[in-house]
N, C-alpha and C positions, 0 to 999 in steps of 0.2 A: 421198738423201732418207730420212728416218727416220719417214715417215708410212705407216701400214698400215691396212687394213680390219679385220684381226684379228691380234692378237699372242697366241701360245700360250706360256705359261710352263711349260717342262718338255718335254724331248725323250725321253720314255718312251712306253709303250704308249698311255695315254690322250691324251697330247699329240699324237702322230702321227696317231692315229685321228681325233681331233677336227679337226685341221688339214686332213687329207685329205678327210674327209666334208664339211666346210664348203666347201672348194674344189670338190668334186664337185657339191654342191647349188647352188652359185652360181659358175659358171665366170667366171674373170677376177678373182676375189677376191684381193686382195694380202695375203699371209699371211707372218708371221715366226714362227719357233720359236726361243725362247731357252732354251738348256741351260746350267746352271751348271758342269757338268763338261766334260771333253774327250772324253766318250763318249756315244753315242746308244743308246737302247734296251737298256741294260745288263741290266735284269731280263728282257727278252724273250730275250736271249742265253743266260742261265743257267737259265731256267725248264725244268722237266722234265728236268733233267740234260743241258741243251743241246739238247733236242728241241723245246722250247716247247709247253707244255700250253695251247693256244689257248683252249679252252673245254670245256664239259661237254656230253655228249650227252643233254641234257634239254630237250626242245622244248616244254615247257608252263610258262607263267609261274608258276603257283602252286607246283608242286613245286620248280621251280628256285629260287624265292625262299626256300625253307625251309632253304637251306644257308648262310644269312648270319646269324651271331650279332648283328651290328650292321647295320641297314638293311633287314631283311626286309620290313617293311611298305612302305617307300618303293620298294624294287625290285620288289615284286609289281606295283605300278601301272606302273612303267617297263617291265618285261618284257612287259607286254601289248602294248606298241607296238614293242619292239625287243628280241629275245632271241637265244638261241644259234643258232637256225635261220637268222636273218637274218645273223649273223656268218659262218656256214658258206657261205651263198649269196654274200655279198660277196667272201670270199676266192676262191670258185669263179669269180666273174666276173673275177678277176685271174689266173686260171689257177693258183691254189694250191688243191689238193685236200686236204681233211682226212680223217682216218680216226678211227674210234672204237675204243678198246680195251675189253677185257672189263669194266673198272671204270668205263667211261663217259668217261674222259679222252680228249680229242681232240687229235691232233697232225697236223702236215703229213705227207703220205705219204712225204716225203723223210727223216723223222725228224731234221730239222736245223732249229734255230732260225734259221739263216742264211737259210732260205727266206722266213721271215716278215719278217726284217730287210730283205732285198733287195726284197721286195714294197713295204714302206713307203717305202724310200729311192727306189725307182723311181717310185712314185706322187707322192712329194713333188717329185721332179725334173720329172715330167710336168706338174704343176700350178704349177711355178715357185715353189714355197714356199721362202722364204729361211730358212737355218739359221745361227744364231750360237752357237758353242761357247764355253765358259768365260765365260758371261754370266749370272752369278747376279743375281737381282733383289733389290733392297733396299727397294723401295717403289713404290706406285702413288698418283698424285694425279689428282683430277678437275680438268679445266680446260675449262669450257664443255661442248661436245659430245665432247671428246676425253678419253681416259684416257692420262696420261703415265706411262710405265714407266721407273723409275730402276734402273740396273744398278750393280753393285759396282765396275765399272771406270769409273764416272762417265759412261757413255753414257746418253742419254735417247732413248726411242722414244715415238712418239705413235700411238694407234690408236682407232678407233671402238668396237671391242669387244676384250675380253681374256678368254682362257680360262686359268684356273689349273689345271694338271695336274702338280703338282710331286711327286706321290707321297707316301708316308708317311715319317716319321722319328721315332725314339725320343726325340730331343732337343726339348724344348718350345721352345727358342730358334729352331728351324727355322721355327716358325709365327708368330714375333713380328711380322713385317711384315704378316701377315694380321690379327693382333690389333689392330695400329695402325690398320687400316681400319675397326675396329669390330666385327669378327667374333668370336664366341665360339668358343674352341677347346676341345673335349673333350680332357682330358689324354691324350697319346699313351702307350700302353704296348704291350709285345710281344704279338703273336698268332702262332700257328703256330710252335711250338718243341717240342723234345724234352726228356725228363726225365732229370736227373742222379741216379743212384742212389748214395747215400752209403755203402752197405754192400758193394755189388758182389759179392753171393753168386753172381750169374749171369754174371759177367764172362767166365769161361772159355768161355761159350757164344756169345760175340760172333759175329754173322753169321747166327745161327739165326733163322728167321722162322716164325711160326705164322699161317696164313691167316685163321682166323676166331676171334679171341680177343675178350675183353671187358675193357676197362680202366675202373676206377671210382676216384673220389676218395673215400677213406674219410670217413664221417660227412656226406656230401653226396649229392645226387641226380645229380651229374654222372657220366655214363658214355658210352662209345662202343664200338662193335664194329667189327671189321675186322682187317686184317693188323697184327701187332705184330712188331717187329724188336728183338732183343737186341743192344745195342752195347757197346763197351768203356766207355762213360760211363753207360749205363743203358738207357732204353727209347726206341724210335722206331717209325716205321711210321705208316700212315694213321690207325689208331685213336687213337694217342697224339697225333698232330698235330691231328686234328679235336677231340679232347678239350681240347687247349690253347687252341683258339679259343673254344669255348663257355664255358670256365671262365676265360678270360683275366683278367677283372676280379677274380674271387675269388682266383685264384692270385697276382695282383699284391698284393692286400691282405695275404695271409699270407706274403709274401716268398718264395714258391716253396718252402716247407717243408711237406711233407704226406706222407701215406701213400697210395700208389697200390696198388690191389688188382687183380691180373690173374687172370682166369679163362681158362686155356689152352684150355678146351673150349667157350668161347663162353657166351652167356647161358642156362645151364641151371639148373633148380631143384635145390637141394641134395638133396632127397628122391629125385628122379629119378636123380641121379648115384649116390646111395647104393645105390639098387635095382640099377642097372647093375653096380656093383662086386660087390654081393652075388651076383647071378646069374652073373657071370663066375667068381667064386670057386667056386661050386657046379659049374659046367660044365667048368672048366679047372683043377681042383685040383692036378694034377701039374705044371702049367706053372710055370716060374720067373718070378717077378714082375719082377725087375730087368732081365732081358734081353729081355723081350717087351713092347714098347711098345703101349699102348692109345690109342684115339681119334685114330689117325693122327699122333700127336705125334712130332717128331724123336726118335730114339733117345737122343741125348745129353741132351736136355731131360727125357725120361722118367726116365732114370737119375739125374739130379740131383734130381728130385722124390722118387724112391725113397730116395736118400741122405738128403735132408732129413727124410724120414718114418722114418728109422732102419730101413730095410728092408735086410737083409743080402743080398749078391749070390746066395747059394745058396738063399735061402728060396723055397719054392713056395707057391702060393696057399692050398692046403689047410692049411698050417701058419702062415698069417699071422694074428697076433693082431688083435683088433678095434681096439686102440689105434693100431696102425700103419696100418690101413685108414683110420681117422679122420684121421690126420695126412696120409696121401696125398690123401684127398679135400680136405682143407683146402688143400693145395698146388696141387691141380688147379683149384680155383675161387676161391681167395683167397690167391694168392702175394703177400705184402706186399713192397713196395719203399719204403724210406725215402728220399723225394726231397728233395734239398737243391740247389736251383738248376735252371737250364735251359740249353739250348744252342740258340742261334739262328744261322742262317747268313746272314751279313751281306748277301750279294748278293740273297738271296731274302726279306729281312726284310719282314714285314707288320705294320702297326700297327693296333691297336684304338684309335680316337680320331681327332681331326682336326676339320675345320670342322663345326660343329653343323648337322645337317640341318634343324632348325627354322628356320634363317635362309636356306634355299634354296627357291626356287620349283621344286618337283619336276616340274612339267610342262615346264620349260624349262632347268633347272639354273642359272638366273640368281639372283644375290644379291638378297635382299630389301632389302639396305641400300644397295647401289651399283648403279645402272642400268648395263647393258651389261657387267657383270663376271660371268663364268660359272665354274663349277667342275666338274671331272670326275675320276674315279678315286679313288685311295687317299688323296688329301689330305682327302677327306671322311670323316666318321665312318661308314664302311662297310668291313666286311671279311667275307670268306667263308672257308669251309673250303678245304682243299687239294684240288686236282683241276680247276683251270681256272676256278674260281668268281671269283677276284679279277680275272682278266683280263676275264671276262664283264661284271663290274660296270664295269670301265674302258671297255669297248666301248660298253655301253649308255648310260652317263652322258655320254660324249663325243659319241655320236651325237645324243642328246637335245639337248645344248647346240648342236651343229652345226646342227640343224634351225632353231632360233631365230636363231642367228647369221646364217644364210644367208637369212633372210626378206627379201624385197625390200621 
């Protein structure tokens, strides 16, 4: 029999969570998950370097919602009913404990994404949820009270309700079958990526990280603070990746060619930094500049900044001309990187864009255009910063859909 109470399209985080929550809320529900590939929960597996960054330790709806460049207002309302604490409690009820790290990211205490995958697979088995791999969907058609789901292998399934949780994709063609249903698709573009430096003056420092830097996009108001990592291709780290999310649409428009300005000493005022350097020169005049790093900067980074400021290795502070101090200051708070292009990591790809939220009833995640059709996760025009926020949006939207799906 190919008739179901609920068909979930997508065997990822949102799909599994929505299927399991629906089955929990309405025991005996006949549920099918259709997954187009031959793998389940692939993003869960690679998230957080294989540890699975499940959510963020922020248990207040309003602050939590502020970490979403797209969807903040919608999620603020949704988080008031289901947020990170609810997710932590749910996993705890399945004997999966989560821990919070210093930056707020939450992982299973096992530090293994397999723990989360096993939890989902076990719950799916317990609720007798059927799973079909290599079952890409090509279309949906309404037929009376049923929704008919057509697969690319010519199989057809019928269901009372359908939850679309296919994730994001940079290819607009990925969403064509949803457009055919009458839904508006906000054009998908990349979010969460690193910056490719065309000049590579800092390439020899690859692997060096600065814990509290500021990265800005020149001539704009876009900026973020936090750890910055120098890589062989350019700039990475949480500050860069967060910046890429908030500036995603702008950077797409300018074809990812821009100047990034890095303050290695964080968001300090130029006059304050100038005063600090002046005082240091007065108090440590006999100290060599090149070999004594300031501001807790890595020694090799400090020495490169000195080299770029044309400061000789033997020069002491007392002999340092003002023009070199000015160049050093400039390098400390405005190191320019000529960015041409981006690097995205295919397995963890996040899209800005997707199904237009204006066409979704945000109290139920049901389509305003097609009755009993629901949406959850990254297929929607919702995306968050790095740090567990995208998974949290998936958990919340799929739970919200499940509540309506399971209504008796």
